[in-house]
N, C-alpha and C positions, 0 to 999 in steps of 0.2 A: 839317554832317556828318550822314550817316545812320548811326545806331548799328548797323544791320543789315548795312552794307557791310563785306566782309572787310578791305579796306585800312584803313577807318576803325577797325575793332576792333584793328588792330595798333598804330596811332599815337595812338588816343584817350587812353589813360591818360597818355602822355607829353605830349600837346599841351594837354590841358585840366585834367590833374591828377586824382588818384584821388577827391578830394572831389566834384568835379563828376560824375565817372563814376558814383559810387554814388548821387548825387542822381537820376540817370536811372532806376536800377534799385532804389533804396531802397524805393519803394512796393510793388514786387513782393515784396521780402523781408518787409516788414511784413505783407502779405496772406498770405504763406506761414506765418508764425508764427501769425497769427490763425486760419488754417484748421487748423493742427496743434493749436492750443489747443482749438478747437471739436470736432475729431475726438476729442481726449483726453476732453473733457467728455461727448461722446456715448457713448464706451466706458465712462466712469465711471457714467453713468446706466444703461446696459444692465446692467452688473454689479451695481450697487447695488440697483436695483429688483427684480431677479430673485434676489437673495440674501436678501431680507427673509424672516424667519421668520414663522410664524403669530402669535407673540407681538408681533412688530413691527407686523404689520398690524392686530392688535387694538388696539394702542396708538395707531396712527394714526386708527383709526375713532373712538376715544373722546376723541381730543385736540381742543383748540379752536384749534390753530395752523392758519393758512391753508395752509402747506406740507404738513401732514399730511392735510388734506382733499384737497389736489391729488393727493397720492400715492394716497389711497384711490380717488379718481375714475379715475385712470389705470389702476390695477390691476383695475378692473372689466372691462376689455377687454385682458387681458395680451397676446394674440396681436397685436392691432392696435398696441399700444405697442411690442412687440418689432420688428414690421415697420417702423414709422416710424423707430425708432432705427437699425436696420440700414441702411435706405435713406439716412438722413442721413449716417451714418458712411461709407458707400461713396461717396456723392457728394463728400464732403469729401476723401476720400483720392484720388479720381480727379482732383479739381481741383488738389490739391497736385502730383501727378505731371505734369499738363499744364503747370502754370506752371514747374516745375523744368525740364522738357524745353524749353520756349520760351526760358527764360533761358540754358540751356546752348548752344542754337543761336545765340543772340544774342551771347553773351559770347566764344565761341571761333570761330575761322575755320572755315568749312564746308569740311572736307576729310576724308580717310580717317581721320586721327588724331582729329578731332573726333567722328566717329561712334563710335569706341571710347570717347572721353570721355563721350559721351551715354549709352552703355550702362552705364559704371561709375557715373555719377552717378545714373542711374535705379535701379540696384541699391542704392546707398547710401541713396537716398530711401526705397525700399521698406523697408529695414532700419530706418530712422529712424521710419517710420510704424508698423511692427510693434512696435518697442520703446517709443516714447514715445506712440504713439496707441492701442496695444492692451494690451500686456503690463503695463507699469508702472501705467497707470490702473486696469486691472481688478484687479490684485493689491491695490492700495491701497483700491479701492472695496469689495472683498469683505471687507476687515478693518474697514471703517468704513461698512457698508452703509446704516444708517439716517441717519447724518449726511450722507453724500454724496447719498442719495436726496432729502433735503430741499433740499440746495443746487442740485441739478440738475433739480429738479421743473419750474421754468419752461421750461428748454430742452426737456425731454421733452414738456411740454404743447404748446409751440410746434411741435415736430416732428410730434406726433400730429395737430395741427390742419392744418398745411400739407400733409402727405402723406396725408391721410385717403383721398382717392380711390384712390391707389396702394396704401396699406396694406390697404384693404378688398378690393381685387382680389387682392392676394397672399394674404391670409388665406383667402378663398374658394377659391382654387386649391389652397392647401396642405391645406385640409380635404378637398377631393375626393381629393387624392393620398393623404392619411392613411387615408381610408375604404377606398380600393382596396388599399392596402398591408396594412392590418390584416385585411381580409376574405381576401385572397389568402394572407397569411402564416399565418392561423389554419388554413385548409384544408391548406396545405402542411405545417405542423407536424403536424397530425393524420395526414396520409398518411405522413409520415416515421416517426412513432411506430408506426403499424400495420405498416409495412414492417420496422421494427426488431424488432418482436415476432415477425414471421414469420421473419426472418433468424436469430433466436436459437432457433427451434423445434428445430433439430437438436442444439444444444449444451445448452440449458437443460432442467431437469426439468419435469414436468407442473405441479408446484406453482408453479414460477417463472414459467412461461408464463401461468398463470391470474392471478397477481399482476400481471404486466405488462399483460395485457388489461384487468384491473380498473382499473389506473391510467389507461390510455388512454381508457377509456369513462366514467371517473368523472364528468367535467364534463358529460356528455350525459344523465345519468340524472336523473329527476325523482322527487319524493317518492311519486307514485302508483306508480312502478315498483318501489320499494323497500319501501313501507309494508306493515304487517301489515293484512290486510283487516278490515273492520268485524266480520264474523262470527267472527273469530279473536281479537278483543280480550277480555281479561279485565278486567272493571270491576265496581265495587261500588256498590250503591245507597246513598244518603245517609241512609236511614231505618233502617239496621241497628243493632241493639244492639251494645254493645261486645263481648260474648261471641260473638255471631254473626260479627262482623267478624274476631275472632281466629281462629275456625274456618276462615273462608274464606281468610285469609292463610296459615295453615298448609297448606291444601290447594293453594293456587296456587303458592307458592314464589317469587313475584316480590318484588323490593325496592321497586318503585314501581308504584302501581296507580291508574288514573283512577277518580274517583268521580262518579256522575251523579245527577241528580234527575229522577225519573219515567221518563226514557228515556235511552239512550246518546247521543242527539242533544243532550242538555243536560249536558255535562260541567261540573261545578262546580269541580273542582280535582284536584290530584294528591296522593295520600297516600304519603309516604315512610315505609316500615315502621320505619326507624330512629327516627323521631320518636315512635313508640309505645312504645319500650323503657322510657323513664322512667315510663310510666303503666300498666304491665302489672298493677299491684296495684289499679287502680281498680275501682269497682263497675260493675255492668251498665248503669247509667244515665249513665255518663261521656260527655260531649259530645266525642267524638273528631273531630267535623267541624271543630272549631276549629283542628286541626292541618293542614288542607289547604293546599297551596301553590298559587300561581297557575298557570294553564294557558297553555302556549305553543301557540297555534293557527297553522297555516300552510296555504296553498293547496296543492292537489294538484299544481300545475304548478311548484312551487318546485324549483330545482336543488339536488341534495344537497351540492354543493361549497359553495354559499352557506349551506345549512342547517348544515353543519359549522362554519362560521365563526360563525353565530348561536349554536350550542350553546356554543362557546368563550366568546363575549362574555357570554352570559346565565348561563353556568355551570349549564346544565341538561342532562339526558340524554334527555329525552323530549319529543315534540311530537305534538299531535293534528292530523291531516289533515282538513280540512273541504272540502266542495264549494261550489259557487257559491251555494247557498241556506243555508249555515251548518250543514248537517247533518254529522254525523261520518262520514267516509269511511274512515278508517283510523288507524293509530298507527305512529309511527316512532321508533326510539331511536338513540342514538349507536352502540350495538353493531351495529344493522342497517346503518349507513353504513360502519362499518369492515369488516364482513363482505363488502361489495361489492368490497373490494380483497383481503383476506386469506382469504376463504372463511369457513365456519362456525367460530365460536368457542364452545367449550364449557368452562365452568369446573367446579369440583369439585361444584357443586350441580346441574348439568344431568344429567338422566337420559339414558341411552343410548336413542335412539329409532331405529327402522328408517328407512332412506332412503325418500324419497317417490317413488322409482321403483325398478324392478328390470328388469334386462336379461335377455331370454329367449334371444336369440342376437345375432349381429352386426348384424342389421337390424331387430330387433323389441325394443321397450321398452314396459313398462307404467308409466304415469305418472299421478299424481293430478291431478285437474282444476284444483286451486288453484295448481299450480306455475306460476311466471311463464314467459312465452314465452322470455325471454332464457335461462332455465335449460334450457328444453326444447331450444333450439337448441344450447346447450352440450353437453347430454347426447347429442344426435344428431350433434354435430360438423358443423353446417351453418351457413351465413351467416344471421344474424338478419334480414337484409333479405328473405329468401325469402317471408315472410308479410306484408310491408308492404302489399301491394295488397288483402288481404282481412281483415286484423286489425281495421280500424276503430279504435275507441278501447280495445279490449280489451288487457289486459296479462297475462292468464293463459291456460293451455291451454283451460280451460272457456269463457272468453270468446271465443276463436278459433272453437271449435266452434259456439257460438251464432251467430256471424257466418256460418259456413259453412252451417249448417242453416236459418238464419233463424227458429229456434224452439228450444225446449228438447227435445233428443232423449231418447229412452228407451233403456233397456238393450238391447243387441243391435244397435242401428243403427250403420251405418258410412257413411263418406263419403270420397272420394278427392280430394286436391288436389295438383297437380304430381305428384311421385313418392311421395307419402305417402298411406297409407290409415289413417284414424282409426276405430277400432272402440270404441264406448262399452261398457265392461264393466259399469259401475255408475252409476246415476243415479236421483234421486228427483224429486219434483215441485218442488224448489227449485234444485237444482244438479247438476252432473256430478261424480261422485266419482272415477272411475277410467277411464282410456282406454288402449287398446293401439295403439301407433303402429308401423306397418310401413313400412319404406323399400323400395319396390318396385324401384328401380334406384339405382345409385350417383349420388347428388347431389353436385356439386362442393363440397367443403368449402373453408374459408379457405386451408388449406395446399395443397390441390390446385389452387385457382385461382392461387395465387401461383406454383406451379411451372409451371403452364401458360403463364402470362404470361412 
């Protein structure tokens, strides 16, 4: 008799008995159970390995058990391990579905009714795979991750070895997709944030718009753009007597001051004024230099969002910005970073100082040369990208004029770029002090450009 013949399927159980019938298909049932068990173990391994905590991984690294060493070796390439386990699990599930479909067609007569039966059994098989091959194993493994990782480590290692070529291909493809998605997603989110700021311009106050712009641009700013320039740093020499130091502290009004040896390029430490309070009764020969705290040096290219995290971790409020040769380029504080979002912050000890610019009319502004270009664009209400082609590495208005003139201009000279005329009002042999900027024609601002689009 042919078990696949429809007539044979109708009379086979009665003719040869159920025992003989199951003898024919029993191996298939055993294979199905074995495949379901392997699929469950693959799911257990996936959940267990990727539920391990940092403490569990440290325990495995320090352990002398072979299973722990195997876990450590497999987790050195987690993406490849995950790809291998996923491939194994899917192949096992596909094999189960194929065998169940074959047995269904063999066991029942091929007719319209058996087609519905095939569909029902396929759905039941899928539910069984999801329940016993995915949900139950992963729930159990997540609760006993280290124990189950040790037990399934041989299976994971075998899968990683067998499917190495396929897992390497999948990991490389996924890396390329991740890079494209991350790059595109970052640009898209920045565009959406900028558009959101512009959309709120009609409803939000000027202060709220400035805060929103500060948040959007925060991650793009570097320490060089925010720092206080070298010439504006207040620092003390380390050879001052105690009385001289107290006089300078009273005159400066700062709570933290850098201390240098010989020149400002050799910062020795940061003096916290509060550390001096218990020693105010000391004599003039008191060695106040012993109170200096370590200096936090950073490169001028460091992003201020990363610097803010460093300030939090180190519990410091000040950093010295150095150039590629180790010379002091500037100084940046926690207050400088916060002001990039919320604007100028003045406490009760800050003196009222005049603005570093004054507006003569709607299109004419007088600005100090040390003002950052970002602030100049904000004052003039123009896009900061308008000077990108000529600014070079300069970050201030004075630096922009040095790039435009290709030299240090003198008082009274002027130059025109795009729709702006820069007239140098005051300059000496070292720097540009004050500049009058005239906007000759209406340059599209951020708001104007958004409306035009």
